[in-house]
C-alpha positions as CSV (number, residue, x, y, z in Angstrom):
1,X,77.8,95.7,88.9
2,X,78.4,97.9,85.9
3,X,76.3,101.0,86.3
4,X,76.5,102.7,82.8
5,X,78.3,103.0,79.5
6,X,81.3,104.7,81.0
7,X,81.9,101.8,83.4
8,X,81.3,99.3,80.7
9,X,83.8,100.9,78.4
10,X,86.5,101.0,81.1
11,X,85.9,97.3,81.8
12,X,86.0,96.3,78.1
13,X,88.9,98.5,77.0
14,X,91.7,96.2,78.2
15,X,89.9,93.1,76.8
16,X,89.5,94.6,73.4
17,X,93.1,95.9,73.4
18,X,94.2,92.4,74.3
19,X,92.4,91.0,71.3
20,X,94.1,93.4,68.9
21,X,97.5,93.0,70.5
22,X,97.3,89.3,70.4
23,X,96.2,89.4,66.7
24,X,98.2,92.2,65.2
25,X,101.2,92.4,67.6
26,X,101.5,96.2,67.4
27,X,100.9,97.7,70.8
28,X,100.9,101.4,69.9
29,X,98.7,101.1,66.8
30,X,96.4,98.7,68.5
31,X,96.0,101.1,71.4
32,X,95.3,104.0,69.1
33,X,92.6,102.0,67.3
34,X,91.0,101.0,70.6
35,X,90.9,104.6,71.7
36,X,89.2,105.6,68.5
37,X,86.6,102.8,69.1
38,X,86.0,103.9,72.6
39,X,85.5,107.5,71.4
40,X,83.0,106.2,68.9
41,X,81.2,104.2,71.5
42,X,81.1,107.2,73.9
43,X,79.5,109.2,71.2
44,X,77.1,106.7,69.7
45,X,75.9,104.5,72.6
46,X,74.2,107.3,74.6
47,X,72.2,108.1,71.5
48,X,71.7,104.7,69.9
49,X,71.8,102.5,73.0
50,X,74.4,100.0,74.1
51,X,74.6,97.2,71.5
52,X,73.7,93.6,72.4
53,X,77.3,92.5,72.2
54,X,79.3,95.6,73.3
55,X,82.6,93.7,73.3
56,X,82.1,92.5,69.7
57,X,81.1,96.0,68.6
58,X,84.3,97.5,70.0
59,X,86.5,94.7,68.6
60,X,85.0,95.2,65.1
61,X,85.3,99.0,65.2
62,X,88.8,98.9,66.6
63,X,90.0,96.3,64.1
64,X,88.6,98.4,61.2
65,X,90.4,101.5,62.6
66,X,93.6,99.5,62.9
67,X,93.4,98.1,59.4
68,X,92.6,101.6,57.9
69,X,95.5,103.1,59.7
70,X,98.0,100.5,58.5
71,X,96.8,100.7,55.0
72,X,97.2,104.5,55.1
73,X,100.9,104.1,55.8
74,X,103.3,105.3,53.2
75,X,105.9,102.6,53.8
76,X,105.0,100.0,51.3
77,X,107.4,97.4,52.7
78,X,105.7,97.4,56.1
79,X,102.3,97.3,54.4
80,X,103.3,94.3,52.4
81,X,104.6,92.5,55.5
82,X,101.3,92.8,57.2
83,X,99.1,92.1,54.2
84,X,98.4,88.5,55.1
85,X,97.1,89.6,58.5
86,X,95.1,92.5,57.2
87,X,93.3,90.3,54.7
88,X,91.6,88.6,57.6
89,X,90.2,91.4,59.7
90,X,88.8,90.6,63.1
91,X,85.0,90.3,63.5
92,X,82.9,91.1,66.5
93,X,82.1,87.5,67.1
94,X,84.9,86.9,69.5
95,X,83.8,86.7,73.1
96,X,85.6,88.4,76.0
97,X,88.5,86.4,77.4
98,X,90.4,87.0,80.5
99,X,93.5,85.7,78.7
100,X,93.5,88.8,76.6
101,X,93.8,91.0,79.6
102,X,96.5,88.7,81.0
103,X,98.4,89.1,77.8
104,X,98.6,92.8,78.4
105,X,99.4,92.3,82.1
106,X,102.4,90.1,81.2
107,X,103.5,92.5,78.5
108,X,103.3,95.5,80.8
109,X,105.4,93.7,83.4
110,X,108.2,93.0,81.0
111,X,111.5,92.8,82.8
112,X,113.1,95.2,80.4
113,X,111.0,98.0,82.0
114,X,111.8,99.8,85.2
115,X,109.4,99.5,88.1
116,X,107.8,102.9,87.6
117,X,107.3,102.1,83.9
118,X,105.7,98.8,84.7
119,X,103.3,100.5,87.0
120,X,102.4,103.3,84.6
121,X,102.0,101.0,81.6
122,X,99.9,98.5,83.6
123,X,97.5,101.2,84.8
124,X,97.3,102.7,81.3
125,X,96.8,99.6,79.2
126,X,95.3,97.1,81.6
127,X,93.6,99.3,84.2
128,X,92.1,101.6,81.6
129,X,93.1,104.8,83.5
130,X,93.8,107.8,81.4
131,X,97.3,109.3,81.3
132,X,96.0,112.3,83.3
133,X,94.6,110.0,86.0
134,X,97.9,108.1,86.3
135,X,99.8,111.4,86.4
136,X,97.5,112.7,89.2
137,X,98.0,109.5,91.2
138,X,101.8,109.8,91.1
139,X,101.8,113.6,91.2
140,X,103.7,114.3,88.1
141,X,102.8,116.4,85.1
142,X,100.6,114.7,82.5
143,X,103.3,115.3,79.8
144,X,105.9,113.6,82.0
145,X,103.7,110.6,82.5
146,X,102.9,110.5,78.7
147,X,106.6,110.4,78.0
148,X,107.2,107.6,80.5
149,X,104.4,105.5,79.0
150,X,105.7,106.2,75.5
151,X,109.2,105.2,76.4
152,X,107.9,102.0,78.1
153,X,106.1,101.0,74.8
154,X,109.3,101.6,72.8
155,X,111.3,99.6,75.3
156,X,109.1,96.5,75.1
157,X,109.0,96.8,71.3
158,X,112.8,97.1,71.1
159,X,113.2,94.1,73.5
160,X,111.1,92.0,71.2
161,X,108.5,91.2,73.8
162,X,106.1,88.3,73.1
163,X,102.5,89.1,72.6
164,X,101.2,85.6,72.9
165,X,100.8,85.4,76.6
166,X,100.4,81.6,77.4
167,X,103.2,80.3,79.5
168,X,104.6,83.8,80.0
169,X,102.0,84.3,82.8
170,X,103.5,81.3,84.6
171,X,107.0,82.3,83.8
172,X,106.7,85.8,85.2
173,X,104.5,85.6,88.3
174,X,106.9,87.2,90.7
175,X,107.2,90.5,88.8
176,X,103.5,90.6,88.1
177,X,102.7,90.1,91.8
178,X,105.2,92.8,92.7
179,X,103.7,95.3,90.3
180,X,100.2,94.6,91.5
181,X,101.4,94.9,95.2
182,X,103.0,98.3,94.5
183,X,99.8,99.6,92.7
184,X,97.7,98.5,95.7
185,X,100.1,100.1,98.2
186,X,100.2,103.4,96.4
187,X,96.4,103.4,96.3
188,X,96.0,102.5,100.0
189,X,98.4,105.1,101.3
190,X,99.4,107.6,98.6
191,X,103.0,108.5,98.8
192,X,102.2,112.2,98.3
193,X,99.3,114.5,97.8
194,X,96.3,115.8,99.7
195,X,94.4,112.6,100.0
196,X,95.3,109.6,102.1
197,X,94.1,106.9,99.7
198,X,93.3,106.5,96.0
199,X,90.4,104.0,95.6
200,X,90.8,103.8,91.8
201,X,94.3,102.2,92.3
202,X,93.4,99.8,95.1
203,X,90.3,98.7,93.2
204,X,92.2,98.1,90.0
205,X,94.9,96.2,91.9
206,X,92.3,93.9,93.4
207,X,90.5,93.4,90.1
208,X,93.7,92.4,88.3
209,X,94.9,90.2,91.2
210,X,91.5,88.3,91.0
211,X,92.2,87.8,87.3
212,X,95.7,86.6,88.0
213,X,94.4,84.3,90.7
214,X,91.9,82.7,88.3
215,X,94.7,82.2,85.8
216,X,97.1,80.7,88.4
217,X,94.8,78.9,90.9
218,X,97.6,76.8,92.3
219,X,99.9,79.7,93.0
220,X,99.6,80.2,96.8
221,X,101.4,83.5,96.7
222,X,98.9,85.0,94.2
223,X,96.1,83.7,96.5
224,X,98.0,85.2,99.5
225,X,98.4,88.5,97.7
226,X,94.7,88.7,96.9
227,X,93.9,87.9,100.6
228,X,96.3,90.6,101.8
229,X,94.7,93.2,99.6
230,X,91.1,92.3,100.6
231,X,91.9,92.2,104.3
232,X,93.8,95.5,104.2
233,X,91.3,97.2,102.0
234,X,88.5,96.1,104.4
235,X,89.8,98.7,106.8
236,X,89.5,101.6,104.3
237,X,86.1,103.0,105.5
238,X,87.5,103.5,109.0
239,X,90.9,104.9,108.1
240,X,89.9,108.5,107.7
241,X,87.7,110.8,109.7
242,X,85.0,113.2,108.5
243,X,87.6,115.7,107.4
244,X,89.8,113.2,105.6
245,X,92.2,113.0,108.6
246,X,94.2,109.7,109.2
247,X,92.8,107.4,111.9
248,X,95.4,104.9,113.1
249,X,94.6,101.2,113.3
250,X,94.3,101.2,117.1
251,X,91.7,104.0,117.1
252,X,89.5,102.8,114.2
253,X,85.8,102.0,114.5
254,X,86.0,98.3,113.6
255,X,82.3,98.1,113.0
256,X,83.0,100.1,109.8
257,X,85.4,97.5,108.4
258,X,84.0,95.6,105.4
259,X,82.9,92.2,106.9
260,X,82.4,90.6,103.5
261,X,86.0,91.4,102.4
262,X,87.3,90.1,105.7
263,X,85.4,86.8,105.4
264,X,86.6,86.3,101.8
265,X,90.2,87.3,102.7
266,X,90.3,85.0,105.7
267,X,89.1,82.1,103.6
268,X,91.8,82.9,101.0
269,X,94.5,82.9,103.7
270,X,93.6,79.4,104.7
271,X,93.7,78.3,101.1
272,X,97.1,80.0,100.5
273,X,98.7,78.5,103.5
274,X,97.8,75.1,102.3
275,X,99.6,75.6,99.0
276,X,103.3,75.3,98.7
277,X,106.1,77.0,100.7
278,X,105.6,80.1,102.8
279,X,106.2,83.3,100.9
280,X,106.0,87.0,101.8
281,X,102.4,87.5,100.6
282,X,101.1,84.5,102.4
283,X,102.7,85.6,105.7
284,X,101.6,89.2,105.3
285,X,98.1,88.0,104.6
286,X,98.2,85.8,107.8
287,X,99.2,88.9,109.8
288,X,96.4,90.9,108.3
289,X,93.9,88.2,109.1
290,X,95.0,88.3,112.8
291,X,94.3,92.0,112.9
292,X,91.0,91.5,111.2
293,X,89.9,88.8,113.7
294,X,90.5,91.0,116.7
295,X,87.2,92.6,117.8
296,X,89.2,95.4,119.5
297,X,92.7,96.7,119.4
298,X,93.3,95.3,122.9
299,X,92.4,91.8,121.7
300,X,95.1,91.7,119.0
301,X,97.2,88.6,119.2
302,X,100.5,90.4,119.2
303,X,102.7,87.5,120.2
304,X,101.4,85.5,117.1
305,X,102.0,88.5,114.9
306,X,105.5,88.9,116.2
307,X,106.2,85.2,115.4
308,X,104.9,85.7,111.8
309,X,107.1,88.8,111.4
310,X,110.1,86.8,112.6
311,X,109.4,84.2,110.0
312,X,108.7,86.8,107.3
313,X,112.1,88.4,108.1
314,X,113.8,85.0,107.4
315,X,111.8,84.3,104.3
316,X,112.0,87.7,102.7
317,X,114.3,90.3,104.5
318,X,112.9,93.8,103.9
319,X,113.3,97.0,106.0
320,X,109.6,97.8,105.7
321,X,108.8,94.4,107.2
322,X,111.3,95.2,110.0
323,X,109.5,98.5,110.8
324,X,106.2,96.7,111.2
325,X,108.0,93.9,113.2
326,X,109.3,96.6,115.6
327,X,105.8,97.9,116.2
328,X,104.5,94.4,116.9
329,X,107.4,93.7,119.1
330,X,106.8,96.9,121.0
331,X,103.2,95.8,121.6
332,X,104.0,92.3,122.6
333,X,107.2,92.7,124.6
334,X,107.4,96.4,125.4
335,X,108.5,99.5,123.5
336,X,112.2,99.0,124.4
337,X,112.3,95.7,122.5
338,X,110.8,97.5,119.5
339,X,113.3,100.4,119.7
340,X,116.2,97.9,119.9
341,X,115.1,96.3,116.7
342,X,114.8,99.7,115.0
343,X,118.5,100.4,115.6
344,X,119.3,97.7,113.0
345,X,117.8,100.0,110.4
346,X,119.7,103.2,111.2
347,X,122.3,102.6,108.6
348,X,120.0,101.1,106.0
349,X,120.2,103.3,102.9
350,X,116.9,102.0,101.6
351,X,115.1,104.0,104.4
352,X,117.2,107.1,104.0
353,X,114.8,110.0,104.2
354,X,111.8,107.7,104.6
355,X,109.4,109.2,107.2
356,X,108.3,105.8,108.4
357,X,111.4,105.1,110.4
358,X,111.1,108.3,112.4
359,X,107.3,107.8,112.7
360,X,107.7,104.3,114.2
361,X,110.5,105.4,116.5
362,X,108.3,108.3,117.7
363,X,105.4,105.9,118.4
364,X,107.6,103.5,120.4
365,X,109.3,106.4,122.3
366,X,105.9,107.7,123.2
367,X,104.9,104.3,124.6
368,X,108.2,104.2,126.5
369,X,107.3,107.4,128.3
370,X,109.8,109.7,126.5
371,X,107.6,112.5,125.2
372,X,110.4,115.0,124.3
373,X,112.2,112.5,122.2
374,X,109.0,111.2,120.7
375,X,107.9,114.8,119.8
376,X,111.1,115.4,117.9
377,X,110.8,112.2,115.9
378,X,107.2,113.0,115.0
379,X,108.3,116.4,113.7
380,X,111.1,114.8,111.7
381,X,108.6,112.3,110.2
382,X,106.2,115.1,109.4
383,X,108.9,117.0,107.5
384,X,109.9,113.9,105.5
385,X,106.4,112.7,104.3
386,X,104.9,113.9,101.1
387,X,101.4,113.0,102.1
388,X,99.4,115.9,103.6
389,X,97.1,113.7,105.7
390,X,100.1,111.9,107.2
391,X,101.9,115.1,107.8
392,X,98.9,116.5,109.6
393,X,98.5,113.4,111.7
394,X,102.2,113.4,112.7
395,X,102.1,117.1,113.6
396,X,99.0,116.5,115.6
397,X,100.8,113.7,117.5
398,X,103.8,116.0,118.1
399,X,101.5,118.7,119.4
400,X,99.7,116.4,121.8
401,X,103.1,115.7,123.5
């Protein structure tokens, strides 16, 4: 439920930007016009009240700002080229359409952009986050993030990106899914910083994935991705203690898990598995559902989880999946089995310097009754992570040994 004008503006911003981008095909100018409209709304609405059709109000004001800006340009050639469009300015009678937001989502996931640029531009244009908020989420200076977003806009303009949406959503689902997955992961466990999670990122990833799921109802992987997010995010209330410290899955108070999200996520898993071939998001969602269904850590169906990880490794080989597979294998068949699987990752450059390899090895060594070796691995992992809560947890584990 929208609580006030600020929340309403954040929700409507990408929809209004989508309308202008679809109509005028000028990303930068359209975004500037929408920002001016949002500023006008933030100033006027608290005094005059929220209009009956806030979306239409914003579209009208933003369109006027856009037209005024273009007409003020000195380059007559560009002005003449756009004259036909400018003679028919947008009115506020258009109703909000999810397709407008999807137009932006597809645009921000343009293959000409690097993954970091896709993430940043998606959060800025579609998520409605400010440049400062995005910079804080990724722990870079605001000026650096502003330059990254600016370069991304220039790249898609140079690449001749289409602003029409339509079939592009269906043509580009893999990269869109991947971008939303990365946004969720960064929000669920921040790669660096003083907080474990960033709810604004997980919430935005879930919102956008819901939107994508409605646009592609027959895409089982999109359904699986949404299920995975919901089932994973359901644990968030129990992942940190009173002081913000990390609480591992086995020690979490499961009564604090979000039952409604688990119910929805589990139902979506069943739907996803019934649609098409198995993919990585469906399989990860099925694994998350097994964790969610276990009333206690001891009741977790580790053999079934191992089987799903084995299948996931064949469908979509990935070192991170192998790390999780090793944990499951250690729980189902003993820590030595998990440690043996980890040796296959020792020379994988994709995990070079990544703290998770040392952390998983430390956990399995601890279970295997090798406290000295486990302590050293926990310390190694603590030095490698950029997350303060994770570092404190790993140091605490090392100290307990």
